[in-house]
TORKE-993049 format. One line per 10 residues: number of its first residue (from 1); their letters; for each residue x, z, y of C-alpha. Coordinates in steps of 0.5 Angstrom, whole numbers, plus 500, padded with zeros to 3 digits. Layout:
TORKE-993049
NUM	A	X/Z/Y; ...
END
This chain:
TORKE-993049
1	MELFKGAQLK	243/884/780; 245/890/784; 239/894/780; 243/893/774; 250/894/776; 251/901/774; 249/899/767; 253/894/766; 259/897/768; 258/903/764
11	IEQASNHIGN	258/898/758; 264/895/760; 267/902/761; 265/904/754; 269/898/751; 275/900/755; 275/907/751; 274/903/745; 280/899/746; 284/904/748
21	FELQAHKFFE	282/908/742; 284/902/738; 291/901/741; 293/909/740; 290/909/733; 294/903/731; 301/906/734; 299/913/731; 299/910/724; 305/905/725
31	SAKCELVVEK	309/912/727; 306/917/722; 310/920/717; 308/921/710; 310/925/704; 310/926/697; 307/932/694; 304/935/687; 298/938/687; 294/941/680
41	DADSDDRFVL	287/939/679; 282/944/680; 278/942/674; 283/940/669; 291/942/668; 293/935/670; 298/935/676; 297/929/681; 302/926/686; 299/925/693
51	IKLVDRYPEK	301/921/699; 299/925/705; 300/925/712; 305/930/715; 302/928/722; 296/930/725; 292/925/729; 291/927/737; 285/931/738; 284/926/744
61	FRLTIGDALS	282/921/740; 275/925/739; 275/925/746; 275/918/747; 270/916/742; 265/921/745; 267/918/752; 265/911/749; 258/914/746; 257/918/753
71	NLRSALDHLA	258/911/757; 253/907/752; 247/912/752; 248/913/760; 248/905/760; 241/905/757; 239/910/762; 241/906/768; 238/900/765; 231/904/765
81	VGLAKQHTGE	232/906/772; 233/899/774; 227/897/770; 223/902/773; 225/901/780; 224/893/779; 217/895/777; 214/901/781; 220/903/785; 220/910/781
91	HHKIYFPIKN	227/912/779; 226/920/778; 226/923/771; 226/916/768; 230/915/762; 231/910/756; 226/912/750; 230/914/744; 226/918/739; 226/923/733
101	DKGAFEREVD	221/918/729; 216/912/730; 211/917/731; 214/920/737; 216/914/740; 208/911/739; 206/917/742; 211/916/748; 208/909/749; 200/911/748
111	GNKLQHFSGD	201/917/753; 203/913/759; 210/916/759; 213/909/760; 208/907/766; 213/906/770; 216/900/766; 212/893/766; 208/891/760; 213/886/758
121	TIEKLKLFQP	219/891/758; 214/896/754; 213/890/749; 221/889/748; 222/896/747; 217/896/741; 221/891/738; 228/895/739; 225/900/735; 229/906/739
131	FQGGNCLLWA	227/911/734; 230/915/728; 229/910/722; 228/904/726; 234/902/730; 240/906/727; 245/904/732; 241/906/738; 239/913/734; 246/914/733
141	IHHVRNYENH	248/913/740; 243/918/742; 244/923/737; 251/923/736; 252/923/744; 248/929/744; 251/932/738; 258/931/742; 255/934/749; 252/940/746
151	NFLVPISDMG	256/942/740; 262/940/738; 267/934/738; 265/928/734; 268/929/727; 273/924/725; 277/923/719; 284/919/718; 283/914/712; 288/910/709
161	SLQLVSRLNL	291/906/703; 298/905/700; 301/899/704; 308/899/703; 314/903/699; 321/901/700; 328/904/699; 324/909/694; 326/910/687; 321/913/683
171	HFRSAKTAIF	322/915/676; 316/917/671; 317/921/665; 311/922/660; 306/921/666; 299/920/664; 298/914/669; 305/912/673; 302/908/679; 295/908/682
181	LGGSSRLDQG	293/902/686; 286/905/688; 282/904/695; 282/908/701; 282/915/701; 282/921/706; 289/922/708; 289/930/709; 287/930/702; 292/925/700
191	IILSNLGEKG	292/918/696; 293/919/689; 300/915/687; 300/918/680; 297/923/675; 303/927/671; 298/930/666; 301/937/664; 308/935/662; 309/929/666
201	ELKIYTNEES	315/929/671; 317/925/677; 324/924/680; 325/921/687; 331/918/689; 331/916/697; 336/914/702; 336/914/710; 332/907/709; 326/910/705
211	KIHVKGHFAF	319/909/707; 312/910/705; 307/906/709; 300/907/709; 295/902/712; 290/907/716; 284/907/720; 279/913/722; 272/914/719; 266/918/722
221	GDIDPISNLP	266/925/719; 259/928/717; 254/927/722; 248/922/721; 247/917/721; 254/914/721; 257/919/716; 264/916/713; 263/909/717; 269/906/720
231	VLPTLNSMVN	270/908/727; 272/902/730; 267/897/727; 261/902/728; 263/903/736; 264/895/737; 257/894/734; 254/900/738; 257/896/744; 254/889/742
241	ETQTIFDKLT	247/892/741; 247/896/748; 249/889/751; 244/885/747; 238/890/750; 241/890/757; 241/882/757; 234/882/754; 231/887/758; 234/884/765
251	HI	232/877/763; 224/878/763
END
């Protein structure tokens, strides 16, 4: 339906941004160079061997994520305008209501601020719980998009786990722990490979084919409600939620 074409196109564009980010992130981790560094622990005399990325991810990654979020929030507003036009013909100052808490949303409903929507639309909006503490995906789209628009780029961090060490001979002596087989860690802080303790030693023998490879992904930084969540699955869940809301509200 023409009334809702813009909303659907916005959702599709968000998916395009996410697909582009996924491709570029994969290429980044495939080509990223790693190094071994030894750092002293701040709380003890132990020295840790860490795997760190030499390369820094491009800042355009954060722009692409922000663009995807903006498209999703805009899609919801386009949807709201289409629903209002369908019911009353009004299209000025119409937006998809996402509020700071349940009380604020209920006041929006009780105060007739949603009067341009049909009764069926309002009842379905209630079921979506578009407020902080209700639908966390909707709240994240709204809150993080506003954060990105008015403050800073969306914070992300590169995470990874050791995947492959080839043509690299590591000789440990008197180490507390030679090799850790741990989980995912922030790559700017380093993946712990070994704890040398106070007196442990490590000798590294390399050649032209030596390689350290990490299996990497990106996680959101310190921003509620998606702090530390993996970027790609979270964005895809946001797209799916927006599409579900679109489908339910346009088939009343």
